[in-house]
C-alpha positions in Angstrom: 21.2 141.9 -0.3 17.9 143.9 -0.2 17.5 147.6 -0.6 14.6 149.5 0.4 13.7 152.8 -0.9 11.8 155.7 1.1 10.5 158.8 -0.1 9.4 162.2 1.1 8.0 164.9 -1.0 9.5 163.4 -3.9 9.0 160.2 -6.3 12.1 158.3 -7.8 12.6 157.3 -11.3 13.6 153.8 -12.5 17.1 155.5 -13.2 17.8 156.5 -9.8 16.9 153.2 -8.5 19.2 151.1 -10.8 22.0 153.4 -10.2 21.7 153.2 -6.2 21.7 149.3 -6.5 24.8 149.3 -8.8 26.6 151.7 -6.4 25.4 150.0 -3.3 26.6 146.7 -5.0 30.5 147.3 -3.4 29.0 148.0 -0.2 27.1 144.7 -0.3 30.0 142.6 -1.6 31.8 144.2 1.5 29.2 143.8 4.2 28.2 140.0 3.1 25.4 138.5 1.5 22.6 139.3 4.6 23.2 142.9 4.3 20.1 145.2 3.9 20.2 148.8 3.1 17.6 151.5 3.4 17.7 154.7 0.9 15.6 157.5 2.2 15.3 160.5 -0.6 13.7 163.6 0.4 13.4 167.0 -1.4 12.9 170.4 0.3 13.6 173.8 -0.7 15.2 172.8 -4.1 17.8 170.6 -1.9 17.7 167.0 -2.4 18.9 164.9 0.6 19.9 160.9 0.3 20.4 159.1 3.5 21.8 155.6 3.3 21.5 153.0 6.2 23.1 150.0 5.7 23.2 146.9 7.9 24.3 143.3 8.4 24.0 142.0 11.9 25.2 144.2 14.4 27.6 146.3 11.9 25.2 149.6 11.0 26.6 152.0 8.4 24.9 155.2 8.0 25.5 158.3 5.6 23.7 161.5 4.7 24.3 164.2 2.0 22.3 166.8 0.5 23.0 168.6 -2.7 21.2 170.1 -5.6 21.5 167.1 -7.4 19.7 163.7 -6.4 22.1 161.7 -8.2 25.3 163.7 -6.7 24.0 163.2 -3.3 23.6 159.5 -3.8 27.2 159.1 -5.2 28.4 161.3 -2.2 26.7 159.2 0.4 27.8 156.0 -1.0 31.3 157.4 -1.2 30.9 158.1 2.4 30.1 154.9 3.4 33.1 153.3 1.5 35.2 155.5 3.3 33.8 154.8 6.7 34.8 151.0 5.6 38.2 151.7 4.6 38.8 153.6 7.9 37.5 150.8 10.1 38.5 147.9 7.8 40.2 145.8 10.6 37.4 146.0 13.2 34.6 145.3 10.8 36.7 142.2 9.4 36.8 140.7 12.8 32.8 141.5 13.1 31.7 140.4 10.1 32.7 136.6 10.0 32.6 135.0 7.0 32.7 138.1 4.9 35.4 138.3 2.1 38.6 140.4 3.1 38.1 144.3 2.7 41.5 144.5 1.5 40.8 142.5 -1.5 38.2 145.0 -2.8 40.5 148.1 -2.2 43.8 146.0 -3.8 43.7 148.6 -6.8 44.5 151.4 -4.1 48.3 151.7 -3.9 48.6 154.2 -0.9 46.6 153.6 2.2 44.8 156.5 2.8 43.8 155.6 6.3 46.1 153.9 8.9 44.6 151.9 11.6 43.8 153.9 14.2 43.3 153.0 18.1 40.3 154.9 19.8 41.9 157.3 22.1 39.8 157.6 25.3 41.2 160.9 26.6 38.4 161.3 29.3 36.1 159.6 31.6 33.1 160.9 33.6 30.9 159.8 35.7 27.3 161.1 35.6 24.9 161.6 38.7 21.5 161.2 37.3 18.3 161.8 38.7 14.8 160.7 37.2 13.7 163.5 34.6 11.0 163.9 32.2 12.1 164.5 28.9 11.0 168.3 28.7 13.5 168.5 31.7 16.4 167.1 30.1 15.8 169.3 27.1 15.8 172.3 29.3 18.7 171.4 31.4 20.9 170.5 28.0 19.8 174.0 26.5 20.8 175.4 29.8 24.1 173.8 29.7 24.7 174.7 26.0 25.3 171.4 25.1 24.3 169.3 21.7 23.4 166.2 23.9 22.3 164.8 27.4 22.4 161.8 29.0 19.4 161.2 31.6 17.3 158.8 33.6 13.9 159.0 31.9 11.3 159.0 34.7 8.5 157.6 32.6 10.2 154.4 31.3 13.0 154.1 34.1 15.8 153.7 31.6 18.6 155.7 30.5 18.3 158.0 27.3 20.1 160.4 25.3 18.3 163.4 23.8 20.0 165.5 21.4 19.7 168.4 19.2 19.3 167.9 15.3 20.8 169.7 12.6 17.1 170.9 12.0 17.0 172.6 15.3 14.3 170.3 16.6 15.2 167.4 19.1 15.7 163.6 19.0 15.7 160.8 21.7 17.9 157.9 22.0 16.6 154.9 23.4 18.5 151.9 24.2 17.3 148.5 22.8 19.5 145.3 23.6 19.8 143.2 21.1 
């Protein structure tokens, strides 16, 4: 139950830190006592962005919200995390052994907002990969008009995914076995 705060182009007041820890208390209860959270707060062009990444073992939850007010962005991000937990409660209960039942925390909610749904895979596709450099993969992704592209990285000899971010820049996903 540890919270790390990271700031970019801003400073945090103690009142914000206290509110964040208070709001995250419910998430910590749901994820268990070994959970950690990283709260990244950034300010750019009068917009406040709050990113929360909560982790317990192999369970990883992430929420990101942007607002004019930092507190509002924090509240929305925590609410988003709680919605994700509610939506996937059965799967999370199986994954987090020893954590209390998620239903006990939402007992006050009389109507079930999210019914358990199975993930329906509607299509499978085999992809032929030739070794490529990252720049080649970005070019091919852009030529295809996709937002992401899986490729075999010629430098690292691993399968990677390149993706286009909301800010127009690119991200690279590299697998790491736990």
